[in-house]
C-alpha positions as CSV (number, residue, x, y, z in Angstrom):
1,X,-47.3,9.9,-8.1
2,X,-45.6,12.5,-6.2
3,X,-41.7,13.2,-6.1
4,X,-40.3,13.0,-2.7
5,X,-39.6,16.9,-1.4
6,X,-36.8,15.8,0.9
7,X,-33.2,14.8,0.4
8,X,-30.7,13.8,2.5
9,X,-27.7,15.9,2.7
10,X,-24.6,15.9,1.0
11,X,-21.5,16.2,3.0
12,X,-18.5,17.9,0.8
13,X,-15.9,16.4,3.1
14,X,-14.6,12.7,2.1
15,X,-15.5,10.6,5.2
16,X,-12.0,9.4,7.4
17,X,-11.8,5.7,7.3
18,X,-9.9,4.1,10.1
19,X,-7.5,1.8,8.3
20,X,-5.4,-0.7,10.7
21,X,-1.7,-0.1,10.3
22,X,0.0,-3.8,10.1
23,X,3.0,-2.4,11.4
24,X,2.1,-0.9,14.7
25,X,-1.1,-3.0,14.8
26,X,-3.4,0.1,15.4
27,X,-6.0,1.8,14.1
28,X,-4.8,5.1,12.0
29,X,-6.3,7.6,9.4
30,X,-2.7,8.1,7.5
31,X,-2.7,4.4,6.4
32,X,-2.0,3.3,2.6
33,X,-1.1,0.1,1.2
34,X,2.5,-0.5,1.1
35,X,3.0,-3.7,-0.2
36,X,0.7,-6.9,-1.4
37,X,1.6,-10.6,-0.4
38,X,1.0,-13.1,-3.5
39,X,-0.4,-16.2,-2.5
40,X,-0.8,-18.9,-5.7
41,X,-4.7,-19.2,-6.0
42,X,-6.3,-16.5,-3.5
43,X,-6.4,-12.6,-3.8
44,X,-3.2,-11.2,-2.6
45,X,-3.4,-9.7,1.2
46,X,-2.4,-5.9,1.4
47,X,0.0,-4.2,4.2
48,X,-1.0,-1.0,5.4
49,X,1.5,1.4,6.7
50,X,0.8,4.4,8.8
51,X,2.8,7.8,8.1
52,X,4.5,7.4,11.3
53,X,5.4,3.6,10.3
54,X,6.2,4.6,6.6
55,X,8.8,7.6,7.9
56,X,10.5,5.2,10.5
57,X,11.0,2.2,7.9
58,X,11.6,3.8,5.0
59,X,8.2,2.7,2.8
60,X,6.9,3.8,-0.2
61,X,2.9,3.5,-0.7
62,X,2.6,1.0,-3.6
63,X,0.7,3.6,-5.6
64,X,3.7,6.1,-5.9
65,X,5.9,3.4,-7.3
């Protein structure tokens, strides 16, 4: 049996993922999780904020706390 000789090109750049900012209610490539709403019998709900909304509201990313 022969091995395939073709491979898919590997990108060195990370894919940009547009998230939805929960504060201005729109897409953003700079959105990160700033809070999580705890619920009794379900996983928490993540709140996302883009860079301008974080700066405006003084929000700190959850990973930096």
